[in-house]
C-alpha positions in Angstrom: -15.8 -18.6 -5.6 -14.4 -16.5 -3.0 -16.1 -12.9 -2.7 -15.1 -9.7 -0.7 -18.1 -7.5 1.1 -18.1 -4.0 0.9 -17.4 -4.4 5.0 -15.0 -7.1 4.6 -13.0 -4.5 1.9 -13.0 -2.3 4.8 -11.6 -4.4 7.3 -9.1 -5.5 5.2 -8.0 -1.9 4.4 -7.9 -1.4 8.2 -6.1 -4.5 8.6 -3.2 -3.7 5.9 -2.6 -0.5 7.7 -2.3 -2.0 11.1 -0.1 -4.5 9.4 2.1 -1.7 8.1 2.2 0.4 11.5 3.1 -2.8 13.8 5.9 -3.7 11.4 7.4 -0.4 11.0 10.4 -1.6 13.5 10.7 -5.0 12.2 11.2 -3.5 8.6 14.0 -1.0 9.5 16.0 -3.7 11.1 15.0 -6.3 8.5 16.5 -3.8 5.7 20.0 -4.9 7.3 21.3 -8.5 6.5 19.7 -9.8 9.7 16.9 -10.6 11.1 16.2 -11.3 15.0 19.7 -11.7 14.9 20.0 -14.4 12.2 21.6 -14.0 8.9 18.2 -13.3 6.4 17.2 -14.5 3.5 18.9 -12.8 0.3 15.5 -11.2 -1.9 15.9 -12.0 -5.9 13.2 -9.7 -6.6 11.4 -8.2 -10.0 8.8 -5.7 -9.8 6.5 -5.2 -13.0 4.3 -2.4 -12.6 1.4 -1.1 -14.6 2.3 2.2 -16.4 -1.3 2.3 -18.8 -3.3 5.1 -19.4 -5.9 4.2 -17.0 -3.1 4.9 -14.1 -3.7 8.6 -14.3 -7.7 9.0 -14.1 -8.0 6.2 -11.1 -4.9 7.8 -9.0 -2.9 4.9 -9.7 0.2 6.8 -10.8 0.4 9.4 -8.1 0.0 6.6 -5.9 2.4 4.1 -7.5 4.9 7.0 -7.6 4.7 7.9 -3.8 4.8 4.1 -2.4 7.0 2.5 -4.4 10.2 4.5 -3.0 8.9 3.4 0.4 8.5 0.0 -0.1 12.0 -0.4 -2.3 14.1 1.4 0.5 13.1 -1.4 3.0 15.5 -3.7 1.0 19.2 -3.9 1.3 21.2 -2.2 -1.4 24.2 -4.6 -1.0 22.7 -7.9 -0.1 19.3 -7.7 -2.2 19.0 -8.0 -6.2 16.1 -6.0 -7.7 14.8 -5.2 -10.8 12.1 -3.2 -12.4 10.0 -4.1 -15.5 6.9 -1.9 -16.4 4.1 -2.2 -18.8 1.8 -0.4 -21.2 1.5 -1.2 -25.0 4.9 -2.6 -24.4 7.2 -3.5 -21.8 10.9 -2.8 -20.9 13.3 -3.7 -18.5 13.5 0.0 -16.6 16.3 -1.0 -14.1 18.3 -4.4 -14.4 18.4 -6.8 -11.5 21.4 -6.1 -9.2 22.7 -4.4 -6.3 22.7 -0.6 -5.6 19.0 -0.5 -7.1 17.3 1.7 -4.9 18.1 5.1 -6.2 17.7 3.8 -9.9 14.1 2.5 -9.1 13.2 5.7 -7.5 13.9 7.8 -10.5 12.7 5.3 -12.9 9.0 5.0 -11.5 9.2 9.1 -10.9 10.0 9.3 -14.8 7.3 6.8 -15.8 5.1 7.5 -18.7 1.5 6.7 -18.1 0.0 5.8 -21.3 -1.4 2.6 -23.6 -3.1 -0.7 -22.8 -2.4 -3.4 -20.4 0.5 -5.7 -22.0 0.6 -7.4 -18.5 1.0 -11.1 -19.6 3.6 -13.4 -20.3 5.4 -15.7 -23.1 3.2 -18.7 -21.9 4.2 -22.3 -23.2 6.7 -20.7 -25.4 10.2 -18.8 -25.2 10.3 -15.4 -24.5 10.3 -13.4 -27.8 12.7 -10.5 -26.6 15.0 -10.5 -23.8 14.4 -6.6 -23.6 10.8 -5.9 -24.6 8.8 -9.6 -24.4 6.1 -10.3 -22.0 7.0 -8.5 -18.6 6.3 -11.4 -16.4 8.7 -13.5 -18.1 10.9 -10.8 -18.7 10.9 -10.5 -14.8 11.7 -14.2 -14.7 14.5 -13.8 -17.0 16.0 -11.2 -14.7 15.4 -13.2 -11.9 17.2 -16.4 -13.1 20.3 -14.2 -14.4 21.5 -13.9 -10.6 23.7 -17.1 -10.0 22.8 -18.6 -6.4 25.7 -20.2 -4.9 25.5 -23.8 -3.5 23.5 -23.7 0.1 23.2 -19.9 -0.3 19.5 -19.1 1.3 17.6 -16.9 -1.1 14.0 -16.0 -1.8 12.9 -15.1 -5.3 9.9 -12.9 -5.9 7.9 -11.3 -8.6 5.7 -8.3 -7.5 2.9 -7.5 -9.9 1.1 -4.5 -9.9 -1.8 -3.4 -12.1 -4.6 -1.3 -12.7 -6.7 -3.7 -15.0 -6.8 -7.0 -16.6 -4.1 -8.2 -19.0 -5.6 -7.0 -22.9 -2.5 -7.2 -25.3 -0.1 -10.2 -26.7 3.2 -10.7 -28.1 3.8 -12.8 -30.9 6.2 -12.9 -34.1 4.4 -13.1 -37.7 5.8 -13.8 -40.9 4.8 -10.7 -43.4 6.3 -13.0 -45.2 9.7 -12.0 -43.7 9.6 -12.5 -39.2 8.1 -9.2 -37.3 7.8 -9.1 -33.8 4.3 -7.2 -32.8 2.1 -6.4 -29.8 -1.5 -6.8 -30.2 -4.9 -5.7 -28.2 -5.0 -2.7 -26.1 -8.5 -2.4 -25.6 -10.7 -3.2 -22.2 -13.9 -3.2 -24.6 -14.9 -6.8 -25.1 -17.3 -8.4 -27.9 -16.5 -7.7 -31.8 -14.1 -4.8 -31.0 -10.7 -6.0 -32.9 -7.7 -5.1 -31.4 -4.6 -2.4 -32.2 -1.4 -3.7 -33.6 1.4 -1.9 -31.8 5.1 -1.4 -32.1 6.6 -3.5 -29.2 9.7 -1.2 -29.1 7.7 1.9 -28.2 5.2 3.2 -25.6 3.1 5.0 -28.1 3.8 3.7 -31.8 0.1 2.2 -33.0 0.4 0.7 -36.3 -3.1 0.3 -36.8 -6.4 -2.1 -36.0 -6.7 -5.6 -36.9 -9.9 -6.4 -39.0 -11.5 -9.5 -40.4 -9.4 -8.5 -43.9 -6.3 -8.3 -41.9 -3.6 -6.1 -40.0 -0.9 -3.5 -40.8 2.8 -4.2 -39.6 4.6 -1.2 -40.1 4.6 2.3 -40.0 3.7 2.6 -43.9 0.4 0.7 -43.1 1.3 -2.5 -45.0 -0.9 -5.3 -44.6 0.6 -8.6 -43.5 0.7 -11.4 -46.2 1.9 -14.8 -45.7 4.4 -16.6 -48.1 1.4 -17.1 -50.6 0.5 -13.6 -50.7 -2.8 -14.2 -48.7 -3.6 -11.9 -45.7 -2.9 -12.7 -42.3 -6.5 -12.5 -40.5 -5.6 -14.6 -37.3 -2.9 -15.5 -34.5 -2.0 -19.2 -33.2 -3.7 -19.4 -29.7 -1.5 -21.0 -27.3 -4.5 -22.7 -25.5 -5.6 -25.2 -27.9 -3.5 -24.6 -31.2 -6.1 -22.9 -33.3 -6.4 -20.1 -35.1 -8.4 -17.3 -33.5 -9.1 -13.9 -35.4 -7.8 -10.6 -33.4 -11.2 -10.1 -31.7 -10.2 -8.5 -28.5 -12.1 -10.8 -26.2 -10.1 -13.4 -28.1 -6.6 -11.5 -27.1 -7.7 -10.8 -23.6 -8.4 -14.7 -23.2 -5.2 -15.4 -24.6 -3.0 -12.7 -22.5 -4.8 -14.4 -19.2 -3.7 -17.7 -20.3 -0.6 -17.0 -20.7 0.0 -15.5 -17.8 -1.4 -18.1 -15.4 0.6 -21.1 -17.5 4.0 -18.8 -16.7 3.1 -18.2 -13.2 2.7 -21.6 -12.8 5.7 -22.4 -14.1 7.4 -19.9 -12.0 6.2 -21.2 -8.9 7.8 -24.8 -10.2 11.1 -23.7 -10.8 13.9 -25.7 -9.1 15.7 -25.8 -7.1 14.3 -22.0 -5.9 10.7 -21.8 -6.7 9.3 -18.1 -7.2 6.9 -16.6 -4.6 4.4 -14.2 -6.5 2.4 -11.3 -4.9 -0.3 -9.4 -6.9 -1.5 -5.8 -6.1 -5.0 -4.8 -8.0 -5.8 -1.1 -7.9 -9.2 1.1 -8.2 -12.4 0.7 -7.6 -13.8 -0.5 -11.1 -11.2 -3.4 -10.7 -13.9 -6.1 -11.4 -14.2 -9.3 -9.8 -13.3 -11.5 -12.3 -9.9 -9.5 -12.4 -9.5 -9.7 -8.9 -9.9 -13.7 -9.0 -7.6 -13.8 -11.8 -4.8 -11.7 -9.7 -5.5 -13.8 -6.9 -4.6 -17.0 -9.2 -1.4 -15.3 -10.3 -0.3 -15.2 -7.0 -2.1 -18.5 -5.6 -3.3 -17.0 -2.6 -4.9 -19.7 -0.7 -8.4 -17.4 0.0 -9.2 -18.7 -3.4 -10.4 -21.9 -5.1 -8.0 -21.5 -7.9 -4.8 -22.3 -5.0 -2.8 -24.9 -5.8 -1.5 -26.6 -2.5 1.8 -27.7 -4.1 3.1 -24.7 -5.2 4.1 -21.4 -3.1 1.3 -19.3 -1.5 1.4 -15.7 -2.8 -1.0 -13.1 -2.1 -3.2 -10.8 -3.9 -3.8 -7.3 -2.1 -6.9 -5.4 -3.2 -6.6 -1.4 -3.0 -10.5 -0.1 -3.8 -10.4 3.4 -2.8 -8.7 5.1 -5.6 -8.9 7.7 -6.6 -9.4 9.0 -3.1 -7.3 10.5 -0.4 -6.6 7.1 1.3 -5.2 5.4 -2.1 -1.7 6.0 -1.4 -2.2 5.3 2.2 -3.7 1.6 1.5 -1.0 1.0 -1.4 1.8 1.9 1.2 0.0 -0.5 3.5 0.0 -3.8 0.8 3.8 -3.0 -0.1 4.8 -2.8 3.7 3.0 -6.0 4.3 4.8 -7.7 1.2 8.2 -6.7 2.6 7.4 -7.6 6.1 6.8 -11.4 4.7 9.9 -11.2 2.5 12.2 -9.6 5.0 11.5 -11.1 8.6 
């Protein structure tokens, strides 16, 4: 399995900075509708950004709010179509996809409220459950696919995914006995820890914590019961169709599975597949999480690379919190823009 040593991380950070410096002029030119005198491809892109609570303590919030305005300003307000999706305990579409996106996205990023868990997954095998607060990777795919591509039009579809941790929250419908949409999970702690039950339409509302005896599904503390009056104590796993208790370890594994499944699907879309770029931030980002983010991107440097699908790239930003955090994140964003616009 691919691993980066401390020395290679330092070299990689330097390389990113050099890329950013070397491509400044190219990027400025590419922001127009031409590159090297030829019409460039239109970019259809959704940014999916982590606004979980840990982003404050690890410096990710400040770095993101500084880097995103520079990144988004490299694109063309009249040619490209860009959306912003964010996630914490829930997900939401901060800026719907379309033209004239630069100012709304900059304003939205400046106003992000960093709190909650990491609902950074996707719908997986099933259709997205909500077009407004559904799983964020699938929300991004919906946004991208809403842009009509005319026959012969040259476009590049992109997902740029940023996080400082591993996905740990899932969304499903439950019958209690009426239909209710819920998010659940929210913890990085594994083992016997049960996940919280979260309101998918709120950044902060937590209905309670699941247990072996059931879970609350509303603001009154009512426990979910099926049509027979029995307490609901499990969720249906997409991995094998089995019923699993709401242990955080089960939820995190499910969230990863759904994200990878959707990433593979997005790269297989026809006639225009999606390129995925992922950025992982923070010195506490585990090797397992780095591998997961590289798998989402289909990074050729990792053993999970699928040669028949479009190759993206995973960028690791280790020096956060530190004075170089924003610089490294800027370099990663500019490296992505260089690939898309040149």
